[in-house]
C-alpha positions as CSV (number, residue, x, y, z in Angstrom):
1,M,1.9,6.2,-18.1
2,T,3.9,6.1,-14.8
3,E,4.5,3.1,-12.6
4,R,1.6,4.3,-10.4
5,G,-0.8,4.3,-13.4
6,E,-0.8,8.1,-13.8
7,I,-0.5,9.8,-17.1
8,A,3.2,10.7,-17.7
9,P,3.8,14.4,-17.7
10,Q,4.7,16.1,-21.0
11,G,8.3,16.1,-21.9
12,K,10.8,13.3,-22.3
13,P,9.3,10.1,-21.0
14,G,11.1,7.8,-18.6
15,P,11.5,4.1,-19.3
16,P,8.4,1.9,-19.2
17,P,7.6,0.5,-15.8
18,G,10.0,-2.2,-14.7
19,V,12.6,-1.4,-17.3
20,P,15.9,0.1,-15.9
21,E,17.0,3.3,-17.7
22,R,20.1,1.5,-19.1
23,E,18.0,-1.1,-20.9
24,V,16.0,1.3,-22.9
25,R,17.7,1.3,-26.3
26,D,15.1,2.8,-28.7
27,P,13.2,5.9,-27.7
28,V,10.7,5.4,-30.5
29,L,9.9,1.8,-29.4
30,E,9.6,3.0,-25.8
31,A,7.2,5.8,-26.8
32,K,5.2,3.3,-29.0
33,Y,5.0,0.9,-26.1
34,L,3.6,3.6,-23.8
35,D,1.2,4.6,-26.5
36,F,0.1,0.9,-26.9
37,C,-0.5,0.6,-23.2
38,S,-2.4,3.9,-23.0
39,A,-4.6,2.8,-25.9
40,R,-5.5,-0.4,-24.1
41,V,-6.4,1.4,-20.9
42,A,-8.3,4.2,-22.7
43,E,-10.3,1.7,-24.6
44,V,-11.6,0.1,-21.4
45,L,-12.1,3.4,-19.6
46,L,-14.0,5.0,-22.4
47,A,-16.4,2.1,-22.4
48,L,-17.3,2.8,-18.8
49,S,-20.3,4.9,-17.7
50,A,-19.7,7.8,-15.3
51,D,-21.1,5.6,-12.5
52,E,-18.8,2.7,-13.4
53,M,-15.8,5.0,-13.4
54,Y,-16.8,6.3,-10.0
55,V,-17.2,2.8,-8.6
56,L,-13.8,1.8,-10.1
57,A,-12.2,4.9,-8.5
58,Q,-13.8,4.2,-5.1
59,N,-12.5,0.7,-5.2
60,A,-9.0,1.9,-6.1
61,L,-9.3,4.5,-3.3
62,A,-10.1,1.7,-0.8
63,E,-7.2,-0.3,-2.1
64,A,-4.9,2.7,-1.6
65,S,-6.1,2.9,2.0
66,R,-7.6,6.4,1.6
67,S,-10.9,7.4,3.2
68,R,-14.0,7.0,1.0
69,D,-15.2,10.2,2.6
70,E,-12.4,12.2,0.9
71,S,-13.7,14.6,-1.7
72,L,-12.2,13.7,-5.1
73,T,-11.9,15.9,-8.2
74,Y,-12.8,14.4,-11.6
75,D,-9.1,14.3,-12.5
76,E,-8.4,12.3,-9.3
77,I,-11.2,9.9,-10.1
78,V,-9.9,9.3,-13.6
79,Q,-6.3,8.9,-12.3
80,L,-7.4,6.3,-9.7
81,A,-9.5,4.5,-12.2
82,T,-6.7,4.5,-14.7
83,R,-4.2,3.2,-12.2
84,S,-6.6,0.4,-11.2
85,M,-7.4,-0.6,-14.7
86,S,-3.7,-0.6,-15.7
87,Q,-3.1,-3.1,-13.0
88,R,-6.0,-5.3,-14.0
89,L,-5.3,-5.5,-17.7
90,S,-2.9,-8.1,-19.0
91,L,-0.5,-5.7,-20.6
92,P,2.7,-7.3,-21.9
93,K,6.0,-6.5,-20.4
94,Y,8.2,-4.1,-22.4
95,R,10.7,-6.7,-23.6
96,V,7.9,-9.1,-24.7
97,W,6.1,-6.3,-26.5
98,V,9.2,-5.2,-28.3
99,E,9.8,-8.8,-29.5
100,E,6.2,-9.0,-30.8
101,Y,6.3,-5.6,-32.3
102,R,9.5,-6.3,-34.2
103,S,8.1,-9.6,-35.6
104,D,4.9,-7.8,-36.9
105,P,5.0,-4.0,-36.6
106,E,1.9,-3.5,-38.8
107,K,-0.2,-5.4,-36.3
108,F,0.6,-2.9,-33.6
109,E,0.7,0.3,-35.7
110,Q,-3.0,0.0,-36.4
111,E,-3.7,0.0,-32.6
112,L,-1.5,3.0,-31.6
113,L,-3.2,6.3,-30.8
114,G,-0.3,8.3,-32.3
115,L,0.6,9.8,-28.9
116,W,4.2,8.5,-29.4
117,R,4.8,11.0,-32.1
118,S,4.6,13.9,-29.7
119,E,7.2,12.2,-27.4
120,V,9.8,11.5,-30.1
121,R,11.4,14.1,-32.2
122,E,12.6,12.7,-35.5
123,E,15.9,13.9,-36.9
124,P,15.5,16.0,-40.0
125,S,16.5,14.0,-43.1
126,S,19.4,15.1,-45.2
127,D,17.1,15.5,-48.2
128,E,15.4,18.6,-46.8
């Protein structure tokens, strides 16, 4: 997810929000962090009805100082709702998450969606 709460485009992800490029040391952990945050947001959004999603997007629209009369596509509604929900959730900062992950990776592995795998290409092993 980008700093504005949008789904990051396919390809190489940038650093998590608030983390300077030079401080990202492990692309796998970075991808897993983004996967973890995406899973938390998706969990909440998927529990919303279409009407609740629309209200959430309308509220986000008002906060963004855009006119409520603007016609929105479904994708725009989802993006606004995602951005709004990302800001409301108590997601850990990257550094905090990394420390917690390193202390108990299994706790987090069960909660990941698996999206991180498509963002990180593992080096082929010498056994192949």
